[in-house]
C-alpha positions in Angstrom: 25.5 -9.3 -15.4 23.2 -8.9 -12.5 20.7 -11.0 -14.4 17.4 -9.1 -13.7 18.9 -6.1 -11.9 20.0 -6.3 -8.3 17.5 -3.6 -7.0 14.6 -5.3 -8.8 15.3 -8.9 -7.7 15.4 -8.4 -3.9 11.9 -6.8 -3.6 10.5 -9.5 -5.8 12.1 -12.2 -3.7 10.7 -10.8 -0.6 7.2 -10.6 -2.1 7.4 -14.1 -3.5 8.0 -15.6 -0.1 10.9 -14.8 0.5 24.8 13.0 -23.2 26.4 15.8 -23.0 25.0 18.9 -21.2 25.1 20.8 -24.5 26.7 20.2 -27.8 28.8 23.2 -27.5 30.1 22.4 -24.0 32.2 19.5 -22.6 30.7 17.6 -19.7 32.6 17.8 -16.4 32.4 14.5 -14.7 29.7 14.5 -12.1 30.8 14.1 -8.5 28.1 14.2 -5.7 24.8 12.6 -4.7 21.8 11.8 -6.9 18.5 11.1 -5.0 15.9 8.9 -6.8 12.2 8.4 -6.2 11.1 4.8 -7.1 7.5 4.1 -8.2 5.8 1.0 -9.3 3.0 0.1 -11.8 1.7 -3.3 -11.2 -1.4 -5.5 -10.6 0.0 -6.5 -7.3 -1.8 -5.3 -4.2 -0.9 -1.8 -3.1 0.1 -2.9 0.3 2.7 -5.2 -1.3 4.1 -2.6 -3.6 4.4 -0.4 -0.4 6.9 -2.9 1.0 9.3 -2.4 -2.0 12.0 0.3 -1.9 10.5 3.7 -2.4 13.8 5.7 -2.9 17.3 5.2 -3.8 20.6 7.2 -3.5 23.7 7.2 -5.5 27.0 8.7 -4.3 29.7 9.3 -7.0 33.4 10.0 -6.5 36.1 10.2 -9.1 36.8 6.4 -8.8 33.8 4.9 -6.8 30.1 4.7 -6.9 27.7 3.8 -4.1 24.0 2.8 -4.9 21.9 2.4 -1.8 18.1 1.2 -1.4 16.4 -0.2 1.6 16.9 -3.7 0.1 20.4 -3.6 -1.1 23.7 -1.8 -1.8 26.3 -1.8 -4.6 29.7 -0.3 -4.7 31.4 0.0 -8.1 35.2 0.5 -8.1 36.4 2.0 -11.4 40.1 1.5 -10.5 39.5 -2.3 -10.0 36.6 -2.7 -12.5 34.8 -4.7 -9.9 31.3 -4.4 -8.4 30.5 -5.2 -4.8 26.8 -6.2 -4.3 25.9 -6.0 -0.6 22.7 -7.8 0.3 21.3 -7.6 3.8 18.9 -10.5 4.4 18.9 -10.5 8.1 15.3 -9.3 8.3 14.1 -12.5 6.7 16.4 -14.8 8.9 19.6 -14.9 6.9 22.7 -12.8 7.1 24.6 -10.1 5.4 26.4 -11.0 2.2 28.7 -9.5 -0.5 28.9 -10.8 -4.0 31.9 -9.6 -6.1 31.6 -9.2 -9.9 34.5 -8.5 -12.3 33.9 -6.5 -15.6 34.0 -9.7 -17.6 31.3 -11.2 -15.3 29.2 -8.1 -15.6 29.3 -8.3 -19.3 28.5 -12.0 -19.4 24.8 -12.4 -20.4 24.6 -15.9 -18.7 21.1 -17.3 -19.2 19.8 -14.1 -20.9 18.3 -14.5 -24.4 17.5 -12.2 -27.2 19.1 -9.2 -25.5 18.4 -5.9 -27.5 19.5 -2.3 -26.6 18.6 0.3 -29.2 19.1 4.1 -29.1 16.1 5.9 -30.4 17.7 9.2 -31.4 15.4 11.1 -29.0 16.6 13.2 -26.1 15.3 15.3 -23.1 16.9 17.5 -20.6 17.2 16.1 -17.0 18.6 18.4 -14.5 20.5 20.4 -17.0 21.9 17.3 -18.8 21.0 16.2 -22.3 19.9 12.7 -21.9 19.6 10.3 -24.9 16.7 7.8 -25.0 17.3 4.0 -25.5 14.9 1.1 -25.2 15.5 -2.6 -25.0 14.4 -6.0 -23.9 15.7 -9.5 -23.0 14.4 -12.8 -21.6 15.5 -15.1 -18.8 13.9 -18.4 -17.8 12.3 -16.6 -14.8 11.0 -13.4 -16.6 10.7 -11.2 -19.7 12.2 -7.8 -19.2 11.8 -4.6 -21.0 13.3 -1.2 -20.3 13.5 2.5 -21.3 16.6 4.5 -20.4 17.6 8.1 -20.5 21.5 8.2 -20.4 24.1 10.9 -20.3 27.4 10.4 -22.1 30.6 11.3 -20.2 28.7 11.7 -17.0 31.2 9.8 -15.0 33.7 6.9 -15.4 32.4 4.5 -18.1 32.5 1.6 -15.6 29.7 3.3 -13.7 27.4 2.7 -16.7 26.9 -0.8 -15.3 25.3 0.6 -12.1 21.9 -1.1 -12.8 23.4 -4.2 -13.9 21.3 -5.1 -16.9 22.1 -2.4 -19.5 25.0 -4.1 -21.4 26.5 -1.9 -24.0 25.1 1.3 -22.8 27.3 4.2 -23.9 26.4 6.5 -21.0 25.2 6.7 -17.4 21.5 5.7 -17.0 20.3 8.9 -15.2 16.6 8.0 -15.5 15.1 4.5 -16.3 12.3 2.2 -16.0 12.4 -1.7 -16.0 9.2 -3.9 -16.6 9.5 -7.4 -15.3 6.9 -10.1 -16.3 7.5 -12.9 -14.0 6.6 -16.3 -15.4 6.6 -18.2 -12.1 4.1 -16.0 -10.3 2.4 -14.5 -13.5 3.0 -11.0 -12.2 4.1 -7.9 -14.1 5.9 -5.0 -12.3 7.2 -1.7 -13.9 9.8 -0.1 -11.8 10.5 3.5 -12.5 13.6 5.3 -11.2 13.3 9.2 -11.4 16.1 11.4 -10.2 14.7 14.1 -8.0 17.8 16.0 -7.1 21.6 16.1 -8.1 23.8 17.7 -5.3 27.3 18.4 -6.3 30.2 17.8 -3.9 32.7 15.4 -2.5 31.8 12.2 -0.6 33.4 10.9 2.5 35.7 8.0 1.3 34.4 5.9 4.3 31.0 5.7 2.5 32.5 3.3 0.1 33.9 1.0 2.6 32.4 -2.6 2.9 31.3 -3.2 6.5 33.0 -6.1 8.2 29.7 -7.8 9.0 29.2 -8.8 5.3 30.3 -12.3 4.3 31.7 -12.8 0.8 29.8 -15.4 -1.1 29.3 -16.4 -4.7 25.9 -15.9 -6.5 25.5 -19.7 -6.6 26.2 -20.1 -2.9 23.7 -17.3 -2.1 21.0 -18.9 -4.2 21.5 -22.1 -2.5 21.1 -20.6 0.9 18.0 -18.8 0.0 16.5 -22.0 -1.6 17.2 -24.0 1.5 15.9 -21.3 3.8 12.6 -21.1 1.7 12.2 -24.9 1.7 11.9 -24.8 5.4 8.6 -23.1 5.0 7.1 -25.4 2.6 
């Protein structure tokens, strides 16, 4: 499990110093590109929120998914049941890294406590798909998290339901969602909203799912140690 969600952790680290389409129709698995608008609600200064990612793009093939923001990328491989989290920290003086997660590791809740995910029975239509609503929350030593999800069943391979990294047990693809993080260390609350602006159907060049050679494979603990050592130099 990407403990607080890969695409939420990186912006915060930089700021802190560092369903079925219709009941009567079967859903054809989606292949193509989803463009997201990312918005924030927070008591942080507007200029700091402006430094966070403002958009995201997801490319989906029959076996692979690529999620891309300005801060990070993730490649999910449904044939291997592995996620490759690509982090480019070169702009803050570090390098380019990739963390590999197996399905078991993604399901491992680690230091997460009181995890709750509950479908509400409500639905709404998003770009022609019937999306089911779910809400949930969990706690970590660093933050309290809550979320609202609109997910679509049978949208794509089930492994891609882990694209956000924190929605364990979700029985569909999170097409639209928001995550609220209350950070204990900085006493800051940030709500991040992912809104799908467009869905474009089509095939994706297989090269888009390749991992660039410049990325070094590290473990989560190794990367955390590198970041901590880097930040301690400024204390």
